[in-house]
C-alpha positions in Angstrom: 4.0 81.6 -48.2 1.8 79.9 -45.6 2.8 79.5 -42.3 2.8 76.1 -40.2 -0.6 77.2 -38.4 -2.3 77.7 -41.8 -0.6 74.2 -43.2 -2.0 72.4 -40.0 -5.4 74.1 -40.2 -5.7 73.2 -44.1 -4.7 69.7 -43.9 -6.8 69.1 -40.6 -9.7 70.5 -42.5 -9.1 68.0 -45.2 -8.7 65.1 -42.9 -12.1 66.1 -41.2 -13.8 65.6 -44.5 -12.4 62.0 -44.8 -13.8 58.6 -43.7 -10.2 57.2 -43.0 -7.3 59.4 -41.7 -3.7 57.9 -42.3 -1.0 60.1 -41.1 2.5 59.0 -40.1 3.2 59.3 -36.3 5.3 62.4 -36.7 2.6 64.0 -39.0 -0.2 63.3 -36.5 1.8 64.7 -33.7 2.4 67.9 -35.8 -1.1 68.0 -37.0 -2.8 67.3 -33.5 -0.4 68.3 -30.8 -0.8 65.0 -29.3 2.1 62.6 -28.8 0.5 59.0 -28.5 -1.1 57.1 -31.4 -4.3 56.6 -29.3 -4.5 60.4 -28.6 -3.8 61.5 -32.2 -6.7 58.9 -33.4 -9.1 60.3 -30.6 -8.4 63.8 -31.9 -9.8 63.2 -35.3 -12.6 60.6 -34.3 -13.9 63.1 -31.5 -14.0 66.0 -34.2 -15.8 64.3 -36.9 -18.4 61.7 -36.6 -17.7 61.0 -40.4 -14.3 59.5 -39.6 -14.7 55.8 -39.3 -10.9 54.8 -38.8 -7.7 56.4 -37.9 -4.7 54.7 -39.0 -1.2 55.9 -37.7 1.9 54.9 -39.6 4.4 53.8 -37.1 7.3 52.8 -39.5 8.9 49.3 -39.0 6.6 48.7 -35.9 3.6 48.5 -38.2 0.7 50.6 -37.8 -1.9 51.7 -35.0 -5.6 51.2 -36.1 -8.3 52.7 -34.1 -11.9 52.4 -35.3 -14.8 54.4 -33.8 -16.1 53.2 -30.5 -13.2 50.5 -30.3 -10.0 50.3 -28.6 -7.0 50.8 -30.8 -4.5 48.0 -31.7 -1.1 47.8 -33.4 -1.0 45.7 -36.6 2.6 44.6 -36.5 5.1 45.5 -39.4 7.2 43.2 -41.2 11.0 42.6 -40.5 13.2 43.1 -43.6 16.8 42.3 -43.8 18.0 45.5 -45.5 16.6 48.9 -45.8 17.7 50.6 -48.8 15.4 53.7 -49.2 12.4 54.8 -47.2 10.9 57.1 -49.9 7.7 55.8 -51.1 7.0 53.7 -47.9 4.1 55.7 -46.7 2.5 56.0 -50.1 2.9 52.3 -50.7 1.3 51.9 -47.3 -1.5 53.8 -48.2 -2.1 52.0 -51.5 -2.0 48.8 -49.8 -4.7 49.8 -47.3 -6.8 51.1 -50.0 -6.3 48.2 -52.3 -7.2 45.7 -49.4 -10.3 47.7 -48.8 -11.3 47.7 -52.5 -10.8 43.9 -52.4 -13.2 43.5 -49.6 -10.7 42.7 -46.8 -11.3 43.6 -43.2 -9.6 46.9 -42.1 -7.0 44.9 -40.1 -6.1 42.8 -43.1 -6.1 45.8 -45.2 -3.5 47.3 -42.9 -1.4 44.3 -42.8 -1.3 44.7 -46.8 -0.2 48.2 -46.3 2.5 47.1 -43.9 3.6 44.6 -46.5 3.7 47.1 -49.3 5.6 49.5 -47.2 8.3 47.0 -46.1 8.7 45.8 -49.7 9.1 49.4 -50.9 12.0 50.1 -48.3 14.2 47.3 -50.0 14.6 49.0 -53.3 15.9 52.5 -54.4 13.4 54.9 -55.6 9.8 56.1 -55.1 7.9 53.1 -56.2 10.3 50.6 -57.5 9.6 48.2 -54.7 5.9 48.1 -55.2 4.7 44.6 -55.8 2.3 43.3 -58.2 -0.7 41.1 -56.8 1.3 37.8 -57.0 4.5 39.1 -55.4 2.4 40.9 -52.7 0.4 37.5 -51.9 3.9 35.6 -52.0 5.1 38.2 -49.5 2.3 37.7 -47.1 2.7 34.0 -46.9 
């Protein structure tokens, strides 16, 4: 069984091979030893020139987006009336970001889509039952 340091080393080696890194805030804190979103983003951006962006999931507050050579910004989350189950919110966020990028959206718009899918996911019980289809997502974003 691997220890925590081995886990951190292995995950960071994978992250440093990516173009976009998307940890949750607590994951980023554990993996980098940094506490603030900007410091977590800088940890990855300074270590690997191939990383173009770091997106840190902040839960209800949204996500912190930092592009190489630019100031970071918080992309606001969505307010929901009732949280039922947070399982699947982070995965839904990741899908929304990647889906937005594949559709040619700007990175901030893709992050907004990720925030939307995460917000939709927490309103249903289960891992992915709250994930929307394209029409449901577009309606939610209106």
